[in-house]
mmCIF file of the N, C-alpha and C atoms, coordinates in Angstrom:
data_MODEL
# 
_entry.id   MODEL 
# 
loop_
_atom_site.group_PDB 
_atom_site.id 
_atom_site.type_symbol 
_atom_site.label_atom_id 
_atom_site.label_alt_id 
_atom_site.label_comp_id 
_atom_site.label_asym_id 
_atom_site.label_entity_id 
_atom_site.label_seq_id 
_atom_site.pdbx_PDB_ins_code 
_atom_site.Cartn_x 
_atom_site.Cartn_y 
_atom_site.Cartn_z 
_atom_site.occupancy 
_atom_site.B_iso_or_equiv 
_atom_site.pdbx_formal_charge 
_atom_site.auth_seq_id 
_atom_site.auth_comp_id 
_atom_site.auth_asym_id 
_atom_site.auth_atom_id 
_atom_site.pdbx_PDB_model_num 
ATOM 1   N N  . MET A 1 1  ? 2.886   2.110   9.746   1.00 0.00 ? 1  MET A N  1 
ATOM 2   C CA . MET A 1 1  ? 2.093   1.294   8.856   1.00 0.00 ? 1  MET A CA 1 
ATOM 3   C C  . MET A 1 1  ? 2.727   -0.091  8.792   1.00 0.00 ? 1  MET A C  1 
ATOM 4   N N  . LYS A 1 2  ? 1.906   -1.104  8.901   1.00 0.00 ? 2  LYS A N  1 
ATOM 5   C CA . LYS A 1 2  ? 2.359   -2.490  8.794   1.00 0.00 ? 2  LYS A CA 1 
ATOM 6   C C  . LYS A 1 2  ? 2.177   -2.953  7.356   1.00 0.00 ? 2  LYS A C  1 
ATOM 7   N N  . ARG A 1 3  ? 3.189   -3.637  6.818   1.00 0.00 ? 3  ARG A N  1 
ATOM 8   C CA . ARG A 1 3  ? 3.143   -4.117  5.445   1.00 0.00 ? 3  ARG A CA 1 
ATOM 9   C C  . ARG A 1 3  ? 3.486   -5.603  5.431   1.00 0.00 ? 3  ARG A C  1 
ATOM 10  N N  . ASP A 1 4  ? 2.652   -6.408  4.785   1.00 0.00 ? 4  ASP A N  1 
ATOM 11  C CA . ASP A 1 4  ? 2.857   -7.848  4.680   1.00 0.00 ? 4  ASP A CA 1 
ATOM 12  C C  . ASP A 1 4  ? 2.693   -8.307  3.244   1.00 0.00 ? 4  ASP A C  1 
ATOM 13  N N  . ILE A 1 5  ? 3.379   -9.394  2.909   1.00 0.00 ? 5  ILE A N  1 
ATOM 14  C CA . ILE A 1 5  ? 3.117   -10.150 1.689   1.00 0.00 ? 5  ILE A CA 1 
ATOM 15  C C  . ILE A 1 5  ? 2.474   -11.451 2.144   1.00 0.00 ? 5  ILE A C  1 
ATOM 16  N N  . ARG A 1 6  ? 1.299   -11.764 1.582   1.00 0.00 ? 6  ARG A N  1 
ATOM 17  C CA . ARG A 1 6  ? 0.519   -12.916 2.046   1.00 0.00 ? 6  ARG A CA 1 
ATOM 18  C C  . ARG A 1 6  ? 0.118   -13.851 0.906   1.00 0.00 ? 6  ARG A C  1 
ATOM 19  N N  . CYS A 1 7  ? -0.093  -15.117 1.267   1.00 0.00 ? 7  CYS A N  1 
ATOM 20  C CA . CYS A 1 7  ? -0.676  -16.084 0.336   1.00 0.00 ? 7  CYS A CA 1 
ATOM 21  C C  . CYS A 1 7  ? -2.196  -15.893 0.360   1.00 0.00 ? 7  CYS A C  1 
ATOM 22  N N  . LEU A 1 8  ? -2.912  -16.602 -0.504  1.00 0.00 ? 8  LEU A N  1 
ATOM 23  C CA . LEU A 1 8  ? -4.366  -16.445 -0.581  1.00 0.00 ? 8  LEU A CA 1 
ATOM 24  C C  . LEU A 1 8  ? -5.053  -16.783 0.740   1.00 0.00 ? 8  LEU A C  1 
ATOM 25  N N  . THR A 1 9  ? -4.669  -17.889 1.367   1.00 0.00 ? 9  THR A N  1 
ATOM 26  C CA . THR A 1 9  ? -5.308  -18.290 2.626   1.00 0.00 ? 9  THR A CA 1 
ATOM 27  C C  . THR A 1 9  ? -5.107  -17.239 3.711   1.00 0.00 ? 9  THR A C  1 
ATOM 28  N N  . CYS A 1 10 ? -3.888  -16.753 3.855   1.00 0.00 ? 10 CYS A N  1 
ATOM 29  C CA . CYS A 1 10 ? -3.603  -15.757 4.891   1.00 0.00 ? 10 CYS A CA 1 
ATOM 30  C C  . CYS A 1 10 ? -4.207  -14.399 4.559   1.00 0.00 ? 10 CYS A C  1 
ATOM 31  N N  . ARG A 1 11 ? -4.370  -14.101 3.288   1.00 0.00 ? 11 ARG A N  1 
ATOM 32  C CA . ARG A 1 11 ? -5.047  -12.866 2.878   1.00 0.00 ? 11 ARG A CA 1 
ATOM 33  C C  . ARG A 1 11 ? -6.485  -12.887 3.360   1.00 0.00 ? 11 ARG A C  1 
ATOM 34  N N  . LYS A 1 12 ? -7.147  -14.012 3.182   1.00 0.00 ? 12 LYS A N  1 
ATOM 35  C CA . LYS A 1 12 ? -8.542  -14.135 3.630   1.00 0.00 ? 12 LYS A CA 1 
ATOM 36  C C  . LYS A 1 12 ? -8.632  -14.039 5.147   1.00 0.00 ? 12 LYS A C  1 
ATOM 37  N N  . ASP A 1 13 ? -7.720  -14.722 5.841   1.00 0.00 ? 13 ASP A N  1 
ATOM 38  C CA . ASP A 1 13 ? -7.740  -14.717 7.309   1.00 0.00 ? 13 ASP A CA 1 
ATOM 39  C C  . ASP A 1 13 ? -7.540  -13.320 7.874   1.00 0.00 ? 13 ASP A C  1 
ATOM 40  N N  . ILE A 1 14 ? -6.567  -12.581 7.330   1.00 0.00 ? 14 ILE A N  1 
ATOM 41  C CA . ILE A 1 14 ? -6.294  -11.249 7.879   1.00 0.00 ? 14 ILE A CA 1 
ATOM 42  C C  . ILE A 1 14 ? -7.422  -10.274 7.557   1.00 0.00 ? 14 ILE A C  1 
ATOM 43  N N  . GLU A 1 15 ? -8.067  -10.423 6.401   1.00 0.00 ? 15 GLU A N  1 
ATOM 44  C CA . GLU A 1 15 ? -9.164  -9.510  6.076   1.00 0.00 ? 15 GLU A CA 1 
ATOM 45  C C  . GLU A 1 15 ? -10.331 -9.695  7.036   1.00 0.00 ? 15 GLU A C  1 
ATOM 46  N N  . VAL A 1 16 ? -10.628 -10.933 7.398   1.00 0.00 ? 16 VAL A N  1 
ATOM 47  C CA . VAL A 1 16 ? -11.690 -11.187 8.374   1.00 0.00 ? 16 VAL A CA 1 
ATOM 48  C C  . VAL A 1 16 ? -11.346 -10.517 9.701   1.00 0.00 ? 16 VAL A C  1 
ATOM 49  N N  . ALA A 1 17 ? -10.104 -10.666 10.150  1.00 0.00 ? 17 ALA A N  1 
ATOM 50  C CA . ALA A 1 17 ? -9.673  -10.053 11.411  1.00 0.00 ? 17 ALA A CA 1 
ATOM 51  C C  . ALA A 1 17 ? -9.719  -8.532  11.342  1.00 0.00 ? 17 ALA A C  1 
ATOM 52  N N  . LEU A 1 18 ? -9.284  -7.965  10.225  1.00 0.00 ? 18 LEU A N  1 
ATOM 53  C CA . LEU A 1 18 ? -9.271  -6.508  10.090  1.00 0.00 ? 18 LEU A CA 1 
ATOM 54  C C  . LEU A 1 18 ? -10.673 -5.919  10.072  1.00 0.00 ? 18 LEU A C  1 
ATOM 55  N N  . LYS A 1 19 ? -11.610 -6.602  9.435   1.00 0.00 ? 19 LYS A N  1 
ATOM 56  C CA . LYS A 1 19 ? -12.993 -6.118  9.431   1.00 0.00 ? 19 LYS A CA 1 
ATOM 57  C C  . LYS A 1 19 ? -13.546 -6.080  10.844  1.00 0.00 ? 19 LYS A C  1 
ATOM 58  N N  . ALA A 1 20 ? -13.187 -7.050  11.666  1.00 0.00 ? 20 ALA A N  1 
ATOM 59  C CA . ALA A 1 20 ? -13.657 -7.097  13.048  1.00 0.00 ? 20 ALA A CA 1 
ATOM 60  C C  . ALA A 1 20 ? -13.051 -5.973  13.881  1.00 0.00 ? 20 ALA A C  1 
ATOM 61  N N  . GLU A 1 21 ? -11.817 -5.579  13.577  1.00 0.00 ? 21 GLU A N  1 
ATOM 62  C CA . GLU A 1 21 ? -11.119 -4.543  14.342  1.00 0.00 ? 21 GLU A CA 1 
ATOM 63  C C  . GLU A 1 21 ? -11.424 -3.134  13.862  1.00 0.00 ? 21 GLU A C  1 
ATOM 64  N N  . SER A 1 22 ? -11.986 -2.985  12.696  1.00 0.00 ? 22 SER A N  1 
ATOM 65  C CA . SER A 1 22 ? -12.315 -1.684  12.110  1.00 0.00 ? 22 SER A CA 1 
ATOM 66  C C  . SER A 1 22 ? -11.094 -0.804  11.869  1.00 0.00 ? 22 SER A C  1 
ATOM 67  N N  . GLU A 1 23 ? -9.946  -1.410  11.622  1.00 0.00 ? 23 GLU A N  1 
ATOM 68  C CA . GLU A 1 23 ? -8.744  -0.643  11.282  1.00 0.00 ? 23 GLU A CA 1 
ATOM 69  C C  . GLU A 1 23 ? -8.721  -0.402  9.777   1.00 0.00 ? 23 GLU A C  1 
ATOM 70  N N  . PRO A 1 24 ? -8.176  0.718   9.328   1.00 0.00 ? 24 PRO A N  1 
ATOM 71  C CA . PRO A 1 24 ? -8.045  0.949   7.892   1.00 0.00 ? 24 PRO A CA 1 
ATOM 72  C C  . PRO A 1 24 ? -6.996  0.005   7.303   1.00 0.00 ? 24 PRO A C  1 
ATOM 73  N N  . TYR A 1 25 ? -7.281  -0.475  6.092   1.00 0.00 ? 25 TYR A N  1 
ATOM 74  C CA . TYR A 1 25 ? -6.349  -1.381  5.428   1.00 0.00 ? 25 TYR A CA 1 
ATOM 75  C C  . TYR A 1 25 ? -6.536  -1.327  3.920   1.00 0.00 ? 25 TYR A C  1 
ATOM 76  N N  . LYS A 1 26 ? -5.537  -1.874  3.222   1.00 0.00 ? 26 LYS A N  1 
ATOM 77  C CA . LYS A 1 26 ? -5.603  -1.992  1.776   1.00 0.00 ? 26 LYS A CA 1 
ATOM 78  C C  . LYS A 1 26 ? -4.964  -3.319  1.395   1.00 0.00 ? 26 LYS A C  1 
ATOM 79  N N  . ILE A 1 27 ? -5.600  -4.056  0.473   1.00 0.00 ? 27 ILE A N  1 
ATOM 80  C CA . ILE A 1 27 ? -5.069  -5.326  -0.010  1.00 0.00 ? 27 ILE A CA 1 
ATOM 81  C C  . ILE A 1 27 ? -4.930  -5.228  -1.523  1.00 0.00 ? 27 ILE A C  1 
ATOM 82  N N  . VAL A 1 28 ? -3.710  -5.475  -1.992  1.00 0.00 ? 28 VAL A N  1 
ATOM 83  C CA . VAL A 1 28 ? -3.401  -5.392  -3.418  1.00 0.00 ? 28 VAL A CA 1 
ATOM 84  C C  . VAL A 1 28 ? -2.922  -6.767  -3.894  1.00 0.00 ? 28 VAL A C  1 
ATOM 85  N N  . ARG A 1 29 ? -3.540  -7.270  -4.950  1.00 0.00 ? 29 ARG A N  1 
ATOM 86  C CA . ARG A 1 29 ? -3.138  -8.540  -5.556  1.00 0.00 ? 29 ARG A CA 1 
ATOM 87  C C  . ARG A 1 29 ? -2.151  -8.268  -6.680  1.00 0.00 ? 29 ARG A C  1 
ATOM 88  N N  . GLY A 1 30 ? -1.151  -9.106  -6.791  1.00 0.00 ? 30 GLY A N  1 
ATOM 89  C CA . GLY A 1 30 ? -0.186  -8.970  -7.871  1.00 0.00 ? 30 GLY A CA 1 
ATOM 90  C C  . GLY A 1 30 ? 0.638   -10.232 -8.010  1.00 0.00 ? 30 GLY A C  1 
ATOM 91  N N  . HIS A 1 31 ? 1.693   -10.166 -8.796  1.00 0.00 ? 31 HIS A N  1 
ATOM 92  C CA . HIS A 1 31 ? 2.590   -11.294 -9.003  1.00 0.00 ? 31 HIS A CA 1 
ATOM 93  C C  . HIS A 1 31 ? 3.935   -10.968 -8.362  1.00 0.00 ? 31 HIS A C  1 
ATOM 94  N N  . ALA A 1 32 ? 4.462   -11.914 -7.602  1.00 0.00 ? 32 ALA A N  1 
ATOM 95  C CA . ALA A 1 32 ? 5.716   -11.710 -6.874  1.00 0.00 ? 32 ALA A CA 1 
ATOM 96  C C  . ALA A 1 32 ? 6.862   -11.428 -7.831  1.00 0.00 ? 32 ALA A C  1 
ATOM 97  N N  . ILE A 1 33 ? 7.670   -10.412 -7.518  1.00 0.00 ? 33 ILE A N  1 
ATOM 98  C CA . ILE A 1 33 ? 8.818   -10.103 -8.370  1.00 0.00 ? 33 ILE A CA 1 
ATOM 99  C C  . ILE A 1 33 ? 10.014  -10.991 -8.028  1.00 0.00 ? 33 ILE A C  1 
ATOM 100 N N  . ASN A 1 34 ? 9.997   -11.622 -6.868  1.00 0.00 ? 34 ASN A N  1 
ATOM 101 C CA . ASN A 1 34 ? 11.042  -12.548 -6.402  1.00 0.00 ? 34 ASN A CA 1 
ATOM 102 C C  . ASN A 1 34 ? 10.379  -13.636 -5.578  1.00 0.00 ? 34 ASN A C  1 
ATOM 103 N N  . ASN A 1 35 ? 11.170  -14.582 -5.097  1.00 0.00 ? 35 ASN A N  1 
ATOM 104 C CA . ASN A 1 35 ? 10.653  -15.553 -4.129  1.00 0.00 ? 35 ASN A CA 1 
ATOM 105 C C  . ASN A 1 35 ? 10.518  -14.856 -2.783  1.00 0.00 ? 35 ASN A C  1 
ATOM 106 N N  . PHE A 1 36 ? 9.409   -15.090 -2.105  1.00 0.00 ? 36 PHE A N  1 
ATOM 107 C CA . PHE A 1 36 ? 9.157   -14.519 -0.782  1.00 0.00 ? 36 PHE A CA 1 
ATOM 108 C C  . PHE A 1 36 ? 8.596   -15.605 0.120   1.00 0.00 ? 36 PHE A C  1 
ATOM 109 N N  . LEU A 1 37 ? 8.584   -15.335 1.415   1.00 0.00 ? 37 LEU A N  1 
ATOM 110 C CA . LEU A 1 37 ? 7.864   -16.163 2.368   1.00 0.00 ? 37 LEU A CA 1 
ATOM 111 C C  . LEU A 1 37 ? 6.612   -15.408 2.774   1.00 0.00 ? 37 LEU A C  1 
ATOM 112 N N  . CYS A 1 38 ? 5.502   -16.129 2.899   1.00 0.00 ? 38 CYS A N  1 
ATOM 113 C CA . CYS A 1 38 ? 4.255   -15.512 3.363   1.00 0.00 ? 38 CYS A CA 1 
ATOM 114 C C  . CYS A 1 38 ? 4.469   -15.021 4.793   1.00 0.00 ? 38 CYS A C  1 
ATOM 115 N N  . ASP A 1 39 ? 4.119   -13.763 5.053   1.00 0.00 ? 39 ASP A N  1 
ATOM 116 C CA . ASP A 1 39 ? 4.254   -13.205 6.400   1.00 0.00 ? 39 ASP A CA 1 
ATOM 117 C C  . ASP A 1 39 ? 3.225   -13.773 7.367   1.00 0.00 ? 39 ASP A C  1 
ATOM 118 N N  . GLY A 1 40 ? 2.230   -14.486 6.853   1.00 0.00 ? 40 GLY A N  1 
ATOM 119 C CA . GLY A 1 40 ? 1.226   -15.096 7.720   1.00 0.00 ? 40 GLY A CA 1 
ATOM 120 C C  . GLY A 1 40 ? 1.604   -16.495 8.163   1.00 0.00 ? 40 GLY A C  1 
ATOM 121 N N  . CYS A 1 41 ? 1.916   -17.378 7.197   1.00 0.00 ? 41 CYS A N  1 
ATOM 122 C CA . CYS A 1 41 ? 2.150   -18.795 7.515   1.00 0.00 ? 41 CYS A CA 1 
ATOM 123 C C  . CYS A 1 41 ? 3.557   -19.276 7.203   1.00 0.00 ? 41 CYS A C  1 
ATOM 124 N N  . GLY A 1 42 ? 4.337   -18.482 6.467   1.00 0.00 ? 42 GLY A N  1 
ATOM 125 C CA . GLY A 1 42 ? 5.709   -18.840 6.192   1.00 0.00 ? 42 GLY A CA 1 
ATOM 126 C C  . GLY A 1 42 ? 5.950   -19.721 4.974   1.00 0.00 ? 42 GLY A C  1 
ATOM 127 N N  . ILE A 1 43 ? 4.905   -20.061 4.204   1.00 0.00 ? 43 ILE A N  1 
ATOM 128 C CA . ILE A 1 43 ? 5.139   -20.882 3.026   1.00 0.00 ? 43 ILE A CA 1 
ATOM 129 C C  . ILE A 1 43 ? 5.885   -20.075 1.976   1.00 0.00 ? 43 ILE A C  1 
ATOM 130 N N  . GLU A 1 44 ? 6.613   -20.784 1.120   1.00 0.00 ? 44 GLU A N  1 
ATOM 131 C CA . GLU A 1 44 ? 7.355   -20.100 0.070   1.00 0.00 ? 44 GLU A CA 1 
ATOM 132 C C  . GLU A 1 44 ? 6.417   -19.666 -1.042  1.00 0.00 ? 44 GLU A C  1 
ATOM 133 N N  . LEU A 1 45 ? 6.546   -18.422 -1.442  1.00 0.00 ? 45 LEU A N  1 
ATOM 134 C CA . LEU A 1 45 ? 5.783   -17.858 -2.546  1.00 0.00 ? 45 LEU A CA 1 
ATOM 135 C C  . LEU A 1 45 ? 6.789   -17.629 -3.674  1.00 0.00 ? 45 LEU A C  1 
ATOM 136 N N  . LYS A 1 46 ? 6.664   -18.397 -4.728  1.00 0.00 ? 46 LYS A N  1 
ATOM 137 C CA . LYS A 1 46 ? 7.626   -18.368 -5.837  1.00 0.00 ? 46 LYS A CA 1 
ATOM 138 C C  . LYS A 1 46 ? 7.466   -17.106 -6.685  1.00 0.00 ? 46 LYS A C  1 
ATOM 139 N N  . LYS A 1 47 ? 8.545   -16.726 -7.343  1.00 0.00 ? 47 LYS A N  1 
ATOM 140 C CA . LYS A 1 47 ? 8.513   -15.602 -8.272  1.00 0.00 ? 47 LYS A CA 1 
ATOM 141 C C  . LYS A 1 47 ? 7.383   -15.828 -9.273  1.00 0.00 ? 47 LYS A C  1 
ATOM 142 N N  . ASP A 1 48 ? 6.623   -14.803 -9.578  1.00 0.00 ? 48 ASP A N  1 
ATOM 143 C CA . ASP A 1 48 ? 5.480   -14.792 -10.498 1.00 0.00 ? 48 ASP A CA 1 
ATOM 144 C C  . ASP A 1 48 ? 4.205   -15.410 -9.918  1.00 0.00 ? 48 ASP A C  1 
ATOM 145 N N  . ALA A 1 49 ? 4.254   -15.933 -8.692  1.00 0.00 ? 49 ALA A N  1 
ATOM 146 C CA . ALA A 1 49 ? 3.045   -16.459 -8.054  1.00 0.00 ? 49 ALA A CA 1 
ATOM 147 C C  . ALA A 1 49 ? 2.129   -15.293 -7.688  1.00 0.00 ? 49 ALA A C  1 
ATOM 148 N N  . THR A 1 50 ? 0.838   -15.553 -7.604  1.00 0.00 ? 50 THR A N  1 
ATOM 149 C CA . THR A 1 50 ? -0.098  -14.539 -7.139  1.00 0.00 ? 50 THR A CA 1 
ATOM 150 C C  . THR A 1 50 ? 0.089   -14.352 -5.637  1.00 0.00 ? 50 THR A C  1 
ATOM 151 N N  . VAL A 1 51 ? 0.325   -13.112 -5.234  1.00 0.00 ? 51 VAL A N  1 
ATOM 152 C CA . VAL A 1 51 ? 0.515   -12.773 -3.825  1.00 0.00 ? 51 VAL A CA 1 
ATOM 153 C C  . VAL A 1 51 ? -0.343  -11.557 -3.488  1.00 0.00 ? 51 VAL A C  1 
ATOM 154 N N  . TYR A 1 52 ? -0.449  -11.283 -2.215  1.00 0.00 ? 52 TYR A N  1 
ATOM 155 C CA . TYR A 1 52 ? -1.283  -10.183 -1.726  1.00 0.00 ? 52 TYR A CA 1 
ATOM 156 C C  . TYR A 1 52 ? -0.458  -9.277  -0.829  1.00 0.00 ? 52 TYR A C  1 
ATOM 157 N N  . ALA A 1 53 ? -0.362  -8.017  -1.199  1.00 0.00 ? 53 ALA A N  1 
ATOM 158 C CA . ALA A 1 53 ? 0.332   -7.012  -0.403  1.00 0.00 ? 53 ALA A CA 1 
ATOM 159 C C  . ALA A 1 53 ? -0.712  -6.364  0.511   1.00 0.00 ? 53 ALA A C  1 
ATOM 160 N N  . VAL A 1 54 ? -0.517  -6.517  1.815   1.00 0.00 ? 54 VAL A N  1 
ATOM 161 C CA . VAL A 1 54 ? -1.491  -6.035  2.800   1.00 0.00 ? 54 VAL A CA 1 
ATOM 162 C C  . VAL A 1 54 ? -0.891  -4.878  3.574   1.00 0.00 ? 54 VAL A C  1 
ATOM 163 N N  . SER A 1 55 ? -1.593  -3.753  3.592   1.00 0.00 ? 55 SER A N  1 
ATOM 164 C CA . SER A 1 55 ? -1.176  -2.563  4.342   1.00 0.00 ? 55 SER A CA 1 
ATOM 165 C C  . SER A 1 55 ? -2.200  -2.312  5.439   1.00 0.00 ? 55 SER A C  1 
ATOM 166 N N  . ILE A 1 56 ? -1.709  -2.056  6.649   1.00 0.00 ? 56 ILE A N  1 
ATOM 167 C CA . ILE A 1 56 ? -2.583  -1.759  7.790   1.00 0.00 ? 56 ILE A CA 1 
ATOM 168 C C  . ILE A 1 56 ? -2.016  -0.521  8.480   1.00 0.00 ? 56 ILE A C  1 
ATOM 169 N N  . TRP A 1 57 ? -2.884  0.425   8.793   1.00 0.00 ? 57 TRP A N  1 
ATOM 170 C CA . TRP A 1 57 ? -2.429  1.629   9.476   1.00 0.00 ? 57 TRP A CA 1 
ATOM 171 C C  . TRP A 1 57 ? -3.479  2.079   10.480  1.00 0.00 ? 57 TRP A C  1 
ATOM 172 N N  . HIS A 1 58 ? -3.066  2.955   11.373  1.00 0.00 ? 58 HIS A N  1 
ATOM 173 C CA . HIS A 1 58 ? -3.969  3.497   12.392  1.00 0.00 ? 58 HIS A CA 1 
ATOM 174 C C  . HIS A 1 58 ? -4.511  4.839   11.920  1.00 0.00 ? 58 HIS A C  1 
ATOM 175 N N  . ARG A 1 59 ? -5.760  5.076   12.175  1.00 0.00 ? 59 ARG A N  1 
ATOM 176 C CA . ARG A 1 59 ? -6.402  6.329   11.744  1.00 0.00 ? 59 ARG A CA 1 
ATOM 177 C C  . ARG A 1 59 ? -5.748  7.565   12.353  1.00 0.00 ? 59 ARG A C  1 
ATOM 178 N N  . ASN A 1 60 ? -5.406  7.486   13.625  1.00 0.00 ? 60 ASN A N  1 
ATOM 179 C CA . ASN A 1 60 ? -4.953  8.681   14.343  1.00 0.00 ? 60 ASN A CA 1 
ATOM 180 C C  . ASN A 1 60 ? -3.468  8.692   14.652  1.00 0.00 ? 60 ASN A C  1 
ATOM 181 N N  . HIS A 1 61 ? -2.710  7.759   14.086  1.00 0.00 ? 61 HIS A N  1 
ATOM 182 C CA . HIS A 1 61 ? -1.280  7.681   14.388  1.00 0.00 ? 61 HIS A CA 1 
ATOM 183 C C  . HIS A 1 61 ? -0.485  7.561   13.099  1.00 0.00 ? 61 HIS A C  1 
ATOM 184 N N  . GLY A 1 62 ? 0.615   8.252   13.017  1.00 0.00 ? 62 GLY A N  1 
ATOM 185 C CA . GLY A 1 62 ? 1.520   8.116   11.887  1.00 0.00 ? 62 GLY A CA 1 
ATOM 186 C C  . GLY A 1 62 ? 1.012   8.785   10.623  1.00 0.00 ? 62 GLY A C  1 
ATOM 187 N N  . ALA A 1 63 ? 1.687   8.456   9.523   1.00 0.00 ? 63 ALA A N  1 
ATOM 188 C CA . ALA A 1 63 ? 1.423   9.118   8.253   1.00 0.00 ? 63 ALA A CA 1 
ATOM 189 C C  . ALA A 1 63 ? 0.276   8.493   7.466   1.00 0.00 ? 63 ALA A C  1 
ATOM 190 N N  . GLY A 1 64 ? -0.241  7.366   7.895   1.00 0.00 ? 64 GLY A N  1 
ATOM 191 C CA . GLY A 1 64 ? -1.288  6.709   7.141   1.00 0.00 ? 64 GLY A CA 1 
ATOM 192 C C  . GLY A 1 64 ? -0.714  5.853   6.025   1.00 0.00 ? 64 GLY A C  1 
ATOM 193 N N  . TYR A 1 65 ? -1.479  5.637   4.994   1.00 0.00 ? 65 TYR A N  1 
ATOM 194 C CA . TYR A 1 65 ? -1.070  4.764   3.900   1.00 0.00 ? 65 TYR A CA 1 
ATOM 195 C C  . TYR A 1 65 ? -0.065  5.446   2.976   1.00 0.00 ? 65 TYR A C  1 
ATOM 196 N N  . GLU A 1 66 ? 0.984   4.725   2.627   1.00 0.00 ? 66 GLU A N  1 
ATOM 197 C CA . GLU A 1 66 ? 1.958   5.164   1.631   1.00 0.00 ? 66 GLU A CA 1 
ATOM 198 C C  . GLU A 1 66 ? 2.192   4.006   0.672   1.00 0.00 ? 66 GLU A C  1 
ATOM 199 N N  . PRO A 1 67 ? 2.091   4.224   -0.641  1.00 0.00 ? 67 PRO A N  1 
ATOM 200 C CA . PRO A 1 67 ? 2.268   3.137   -1.608  1.00 0.00 ? 67 PRO A CA 1 
ATOM 201 C C  . PRO A 1 67 ? 3.637   2.463   -1.499  1.00 0.00 ? 67 PRO A C  1 
ATOM 202 N N  . TRP A 1 68 ? 3.660   1.145   -1.566  1.00 0.00 ? 68 TRP A N  1 
ATOM 203 C CA . TRP A 1 68 ? 4.902   0.378   -1.479  1.00 0.00 ? 68 TRP A CA 1 
ATOM 204 C C  . TRP A 1 68 ? 4.846   -0.905  -2.307  1.00 0.00 ? 68 TRP A C  1 
ATOM 205 N N  . GLU A 1 69 ? 3.661   -1.263  -2.756  1.00 0.00 ? 69 GLU A N  1 
ATOM 206 C CA . GLU A 1 69 ? 3.441   -2.566  -3.369  1.00 0.00 ? 69 GLU A CA 1 
ATOM 207 C C  . GLU A 1 69 ? 4.319   -2.832  -4.594  1.00 0.00 ? 69 GLU A C  1 
ATOM 208 N N  . SER A 1 70 ? 4.620   -1.804  -5.368  1.00 0.00 ? 70 SER A N  1 
ATOM 209 C CA . SER A 1 70 ? 5.394   -2.002  -6.594  1.00 0.00 ? 70 SER A CA 1 
ATOM 210 C C  . SER A 1 70 ? 6.817   -2.488  -6.318  1.00 0.00 ? 70 SER A C  1 
ATOM 211 N N  . GLU A 1 71 ? 7.275   -2.400  -5.074  1.00 0.00 ? 71 GLU A N  1 
ATOM 212 C CA . GLU A 1 71 ? 8.585   -2.932  -4.706  1.00 0.00 ? 71 GLU A CA 1 
ATOM 213 C C  . GLU A 1 71 ? 8.571   -4.459  -4.636  1.00 0.00 ? 71 GLU A C  1 
ATOM 214 N N  . TYR A 1 72 ? 7.375   -5.055  -4.523  1.00 0.00 ? 72 TYR A N  1 
ATOM 215 C CA . TYR A 1 72 ? 7.245   -6.495  -4.307  1.00 0.00 ? 72 TYR A CA 1 
ATOM 216 C C  . TYR A 1 72 ? 6.378   -7.212  -5.331  1.00 0.00 ? 72 TYR A C  1 
ATOM 217 N N  . VAL A 1 73 ? 5.460   -6.494  -5.978  1.00 0.00 ? 73 VAL A N  1 
ATOM 218 C CA . VAL A 1 73 ? 4.549   -7.148  -6.919  1.00 0.00 ? 73 VAL A CA 1 
ATOM 219 C C  . VAL A 1 73 ? 4.485   -6.391  -8.245  1.00 0.00 ? 73 VAL A C  1 
ATOM 220 N N  . THR A 1 74 ? 4.216   -7.158  -9.313  1.00 0.00 ? 74 THR A N  1 
ATOM 221 C CA . THR A 1 74 ? 3.948   -6.562  -10.614 1.00 0.00 ? 74 THR A CA 1 
ATOM 222 C C  . THR A 1 74 ? 2.452   -6.677  -10.876 1.00 0.00 ? 74 THR A C  1 
ATOM 223 N N  . THR A 1 75 ? 1.961   -5.937  -11.806 1.00 0.00 ? 75 THR A N  1 
ATOM 224 C CA . THR A 1 75 ? 0.538   -5.907  -12.186 1.00 0.00 ? 75 THR A CA 1 
ATOM 225 C C  . THR A 1 75 ? -0.375  -5.792  -10.966 1.00 0.00 ? 75 THR A C  1 
ATOM 226 N N  . PRO A 1 76 ? -0.164  -4.769  -10.116 1.00 0.00 ? 76 PRO A N  1 
ATOM 227 C CA . PRO A 1 76 ? -0.986  -4.635  -8.907  1.00 0.00 ? 76 PRO A CA 1 
ATOM 228 C C  . PRO A 1 76 ? -2.440  -4.254  -9.213  1.00 0.00 ? 76 PRO A C  1 
ATOM 229 N N  . VAL A 1 77 ? -3.348  -4.896  -8.476  1.00 0.00 ? 77 VAL A N  1 
ATOM 230 C CA . VAL A 1 77 ? -4.779  -4.616  -8.580  1.00 0.00 ? 77 VAL A CA 1 
ATOM 231 C C  . VAL A 1 77 ? -5.323  -4.525  -7.159  1.00 0.00 ? 77 VAL A C  1 
ATOM 232 N N  . THR A 1 78 ? -5.964  -3.411  -6.813  1.00 0.00 ? 78 THR A N  1 
ATOM 233 C CA . THR A 1 78 ? -6.539  -3.272  -5.480  1.00 0.00 ? 78 THR A CA 1 
ATOM 234 C C  . THR A 1 78 ? -7.748  -4.181  -5.348  1.00 0.00 ? 78 THR A C  1 
ATOM 235 N N  . GLU A 1 79 ? -7.718  -5.047  -4.334  1.00 0.00 ? 79 GLU A N  1 
ATOM 236 C CA . GLU A 1 79 ? -8.828  -5.968  -4.085  1.00 0.00 ? 79 GLU A CA 1 
ATOM 237 C C  . GLU A 1 79 ? -9.755  -5.480  -2.983  1.00 0.00 ? 79 GLU A C  1 
ATOM 238 N N  . ALA A 1 80 ? -9.199  -4.800  -2.000  1.00 0.00 ? 80 ALA A N  1 
ATOM 239 C CA . ALA A 1 80 ? -10.015 -4.312  -0.887  1.00 0.00 ? 80 ALA A CA 1 
ATOM 240 C C  . ALA A 1 80 ? -9.337  -3.086  -0.296  1.00 0.00 ? 80 ALA A C  1 
ATOM 241 N N  . GLU A 1 81 ? -10.176 -2.139  0.131   1.00 0.00 ? 81 GLU A N  1 
ATOM 242 C CA . GLU A 1 81 ? -9.634  -0.939  0.779   1.00 0.00 ? 81 GLU A CA 1 
ATOM 243 C C  . GLU A 1 81 ? -10.683 -0.375  1.713   1.00 0.00 ? 81 GLU A C  1 
ATOM 244 N N  . VAL A 1 82 ? -10.273 -0.185  2.957   1.00 0.00 ? 82 VAL A N  1 
ATOM 245 C CA . VAL A 1 82 ? -11.123 0.441   3.963   1.00 0.00 ? 82 VAL A CA 1 
ATOM 246 C C  . VAL A 1 82 ? -10.297 1.519   4.614   1.00 0.00 ? 82 VAL A C  1 
ATOM 247 N N  . ALA A 1 83 ? -10.656 2.771   4.398   1.00 0.00 ? 83 ALA A N  1 
ATOM 248 C CA . ALA A 1 83 ? -9.855  3.880   4.955   1.00 0.00 ? 83 ALA A CA 1 
ATOM 249 C C  . ALA A 1 83 ? -10.525 4.494   6.158   1.00 0.00 ? 83 ALA A C  1 
# 
């Protein structure tokens, strides 16, 4: 399973790409518990900024989705999920 922390712009970009590929994914919005760099563009995401935890997995490979967002974000809210 691939896990990313993304800014708003990169969250939108990856969701468009994922819809085209038909891969299962989950996007969770929350507030950063620390300073992070966006895994998409590399900009600094400050502590308490709104960030997006993106999970991508393959239907027929591996264990599938496993929760991890609480390690990086507080007040998580699922914004999109395609299983």
